[in-house]
VOSENU-723858 format. One record per residue (C-alpha): residue number from 1; residue in one letter; x, y, z. Coordinates in pm, whole numbers, plus 50000, padded with zeros to 5 digits. Each point is the difference from the previous one (the first is absolute). Example, Ala and Ser with C-alpha at 12.3 -4.5 7.8 and 13.67 -1.06 7.14 Angstrom:
2
REC   num   residuo      c1      c2      c3
REC     1         A   51230   49550   50780
REC     2         S   50137   50344   49934
END
This chain:
245
REC   num   residuo      c1      c2      c3
REC     1         M   50003   49991   50001
REC     2         A   50144   50336   49888
REC     3         I   50068   50258   50284
REC     4         L   49729   50266   49944
REC     5         A   50222   50298   50064
REC     6         E   50189   49915   49680
REC     7         T   49667   49928   49826
REC     8         C   49844   50319   50075
REC     9         R   50292   50184   49875
REC    10         E   49935   49796   49673
REC    11         P   50401   49929   49940
REC    12         V   50138   50094   49662
REC    13         L   50130   49720   49767
REC    14         G   50353   49924   50028
REC    15         H   50103   50134   49687
REC    16         I   49868   50226   49727
REC    17         A   49920   49792   49690
REC    18         R   50048   50070   49665
REC    19         M   49669   49869   49816
REC    20         D   49948   49902   49619
REC    21         K   49724   50025   49794
REC    22         D   49670   50094   50161
REC    23         V   50129   49935   50374
REC    24         R   49961   50301   50209
REC    25         V   50276   50135   50240
REC    26         H   49911   49999   50389
REC    27         E   50255   50104   50255
REC    28         D   49690   49896   50242
REC    29         P   49740   49802   49822
REC    30         A   49806   49961   50338
REC    31         K   50014   50387   50067
REC    32         G   49633   50170   50079
REC    33         R   49854   49641   50006
REC    34         L   49984   49973   50415
REC    35         A   49914   50373   50002
REC    36         R   49685   49952   49779
REC    37         V   49895   49687   50218
REC    38         M   50087   50168   50361
REC    39         R   49832   50305   50135
REC    40         R   50338   50111   50127
REC    41         Q   50347   49804   50040
REC    42         P   50198   49991   50315
REC    43         V   50279   50222   50060
REC    44         Q   50125   49880   50323
REC    45         Q   50102   49672   50137
REC    46         R   49683   49969   50219
REC    47         G   49761   50059   49724
REC    48         A   50183   49760   49767
REC    49         A   49969   49719   50280
REC    50         T   49611   50094   50033
REC    51         V   49967   49955   49604
REC    52         S   50210   49685   50015
REC    53         A   49779   49860   50275
REC    54         I   49674   50062   49830
REC    55         L   50154   49831   49657
REC    56         D   50113   49696   50202
REC    57         A   49664   49974   50175
REC    58         C   49829   50011   49645
REC    59         A   50227   49752   49838
REC    60         S   49929   49757   50320
REC    61         L   49645   50029   49936
REC    62         L   50001   49940   49662
REC    63         N   50136   49668   50065
REC    64         E   49724   49933   50235
REC    65         Y   49697   50162   49864
REC    66         D   49839   50106   49671
REC    67         Y   50022   50351   49889
REC    68         D   49629   50071   50091
REC    69         D   50049   49873   50338
REC    70         I   50299   50264   50105
REC    71         T   49895   50298   50134
REC    72         T   50202   50343   50106
REC    73         A   49914   49894   50359
REC    74         R   50141   49670   49955
REC    75         I   50298   50127   49860
REC    76         V   50084   50242   50282
REC    77         D   49902   49745   50243
REC    78         V   50270   49743   49870
REC    79         A   50242   50299   49921
REC    80         G   49987   50148   50364
REC    81         V   49943   50378   49895
REC    82         P   49730   50243   50039
REC    83         I   49718   50015   49755
REC    84         G   50102   50383   49966
REC    85         S   50329   49898   49908
REC    86         F   49861   49764   49724
REC    87         Y   49832   50273   49843
REC    88         Q   50302   50235   50029
REC    89         Y   50201   49794   49748
REC    90         F   49706   49814   49796
REC    91         P   49660   50108   49887
REC    92         D   49867   49656   50003
REC    93         K   50072   49611   49993
REC    94         R   50016   50020   49641
REC    95         S   50289   50226   50024
REC    96         V   50182   49777   50238
REC    97         V   49996   49691   49767
REC    98         H   50127   50187   49706
REC    99         A   50287   50145   50196
REC   100         L   50051   49643   50144
REC   101         A   49987   49888   49623
REC   102         L   50273   50260   49895
REC   103         R   50202   49893   50301
REC   104         G   50021   49655   49914
REC   105         M   50065   50097   49636
REC   106         E   50299   50203   50120
REC   107         T   50121   49725   50202
REC   108         Y   50022   49772   49707
REC   109         L   50145   50234   49778
REC   110         R   50255   50086   50229
REC   111         E   50122   49678   50016
REC   112         V   50006   49941   49621
REC   113         E   50186   50338   49974
REC   114         G   50249   49849   50218
REC   115         L   50064   49682   49786
REC   116         F   50045   50248   49704
REC   117         A   50222   50225   50212
REC   118         D   50204   49731   50168
REC   119         D   50060   49796   49672
REC   120         L   49818   49699   50125
REC   121         I   49770   49992   49716
REC   122         A   50036   49773   49739
REC   123         D   50175   50038   49642
REC   124         T   49675   49950   49814
REC   125         W   49700   50192   49997
REC   126         R   49784   49658   50018
REC   127         E   50204   49859   50284
REC   128         A   49964   50363   50166
REC   129         M   49607   49979   49948
REC   130         T   50023   49669   50190
REC   131         Q   50175   50146   50278
REC   132         I   49774   50294   50064
REC   133         I   49697   49770   49972
REC   134         S   50164   49778   50288
REC   135         V   50029   50332   50216
REC   136         Y   49633   50082   49942
REC   137         L   49855   49658   50092
REC   138         R   50235   49979   50314
REC   139         M   49859   50322   50130
REC   140         L   49635   49895   49912
REC   141         T   50057   49742   50282
REC   142         E   50239   50205   50223
REC   143         V   49894   50358   50021
REC   144         P   49669   50086   50192
REC   145         G   49724   50079   49794
REC   146         F   50202   50015   49673
REC   147         G   49791   49724   49848
REC   148         R   49682   50184   50077
REC   149         V   50041   50367   49903
REC   150         R   50147   49931   49634
REC   151         F   49626   50006   49912
REC   152         S   49890   50294   50195
REC   153         D   49892   50177   49708
REC   154         M   49699   49769   49988
REC   155         L   49914   49950   50336
REC   156         D   49729   50265   50031
REC   157         S   49908   50039   49637
REC   158         H   50173   50315   49934
REC   159         R   50285   50031   49758
REC   160         L   50340   50097   50164
REC   161         D   50100   50326   49868
REC   162         S   50318   49947   49767
REC   163         S   50180   50242   50230
REC   164         V   50035   49767   50289
REC   165         D   49979   49654   49785
REC   166         Q   50238   49757   50099
REC   167         Y   50015   49821   49682
REC   168         E   50089   50311   49817
REC   169         L   50276   50058   50231
REC   170         M   50124   49649   49986
REC   171         A   50005   49992   49593
REC   172         E   50154   50357   50017
REC   173         R   50296   49869   50208
REC   174         L   50071   49672   49840
REC   175         A   50000   50132   49664
REC   176         E   50253   50225   50096
REC   177         M   50219   49739   50172
REC   178         F   49961   49733   49719
REC   179         V   50052   50259   49708
REC   180         N   50296   50137   50155
REC   181         R   50170   49662   50073
REC   182         F   49914   49819   49691
REC   183         G   49874   50272   49750
REC   184         A   49689   50049   49801
REC   185         H   49943   49808   49690
REC   186         G   49711   49996   49754
REC   187         D   49695   50214   49941
REC   188         A   49790   49930   50292
REC   189         P   49915   50281   50247
REC   190         V   50201   49953   50284
REC   191         T   49829   50132   50279
REC   192         L   49648   49875   49889
REC   193         T   50157   49666   49946
REC   194         F   50119   49975   50357
REC   195         R   49673   50122   50134
REC   196         I   49807   49723   49806
REC   197         A   50271   49735   50126
REC   198         V   49947   50127   50374
REC   199         Q   49640   50000   49991
REC   200         T   50002   49647   49801
REC   201         A   50239   49861   50281
REC   202         D   49787   50123   50278
REC   203         A   49683   49827   49868
REC   204         L   50166   49672   49945
REC   205         F   50169   50003   50345
REC   206         K   49670   50083   50146
REC   207         L   49859   49694   49828
REC   208         A   50303   49812   50094
REC   209         E   49872   50061   50378
REC   210         R   49655   49848   49929
REC   211         V   50079   49699   49817
REC   212         D   50081   49664   50145
REC   213         E   50360   49969   50129
REC   214         D   50092   49727   49741
REC   215         D   49892   50270   49706
REC   216         R   50203   50303   50157
REC   217         A   50302   49899   49816
REC   218         Y   49807   49999   49653
REC   219         V   49866   50333   50069
REC   220         V   50299   50144   50096
REC   221         G   50208   49841   49710
REC   222         T   49727   50126   49765
REC   223         A   50048   50378   50132
REC   224         N   50399   49952   49932
REC   225         E   49927   49888   49663
REC   226         L   49755   50303   49922
REC   227         L   50203   50234   50170
REC   228         A   50316   49896   49784
REC   229         S   49806   50068   49705
REC   230         M   49876   50329   50081
REC   231         L   50336   50154   50106
REC   232         G   50167   49812   49717
REC   233         S   49825   50248   49786
REC   234         V   50195   50289   50180
REC   235         L   50325   49824   50097
REC   236         E   50077   49751   49718
REC   237         A   50107   50091   49666
REC   238         P   49786   49931   49724
REC   239         Q   50241   49741   49841
REC   240         E   50018   49824   50323
REC   241         R   49648   49969   50057
REC   242         A   49981   49882   49610
REC   243         Q   50249   49716   50089
REC   244         R   49795   49858   50272
REC   245         P   49769   49682   49971
END
């Protein structure tokens, strides 16, 4: 679980990337997202601890209850903070879930960024893709609430504003890292292709959680094949794709 004081400051990427094709350059792709979700962000350690307690409580409750069964009163009770402190930082429970989703995605992306920055990423984009999928699947089981809040944009029948969309954040950052390391090839729109891949992967991983355990490996394997095909249109040269069976 990320340290919220760091999350609230929305840490900048460890490097400023040069992007090819249609990929936008972002010093901090997450900048402003939490500000749009929260009523205000903490500026002191005590406030950061309060927000952290609220998010941790929400994550714990999401692992035990359906979204509709969670109330602000229940969140503050588990967090051990006054209801006034809740409303000081969040307008409603939906904003807490969205902030939790962003925190989880930032935790995931920082770990992936560490693989690239420390030269621990694989030599080929296909192997690197397998690595980052493994990190994502591990976090689904290890990080409280991470597996539930991935779908927060559908929980209360409201479309999640793109400014706080964790899928968009993930697509932007992964596109930046992969294109910088492996280059962009082909004519497919880079950021959009990564966005499609992220949404597809999320849907299939959701399905993998619902099927019988014996079928789970097949679903994940299918997801890997589809993602390789999608990302190949961006990361693989046309002549290489033509030579594949």
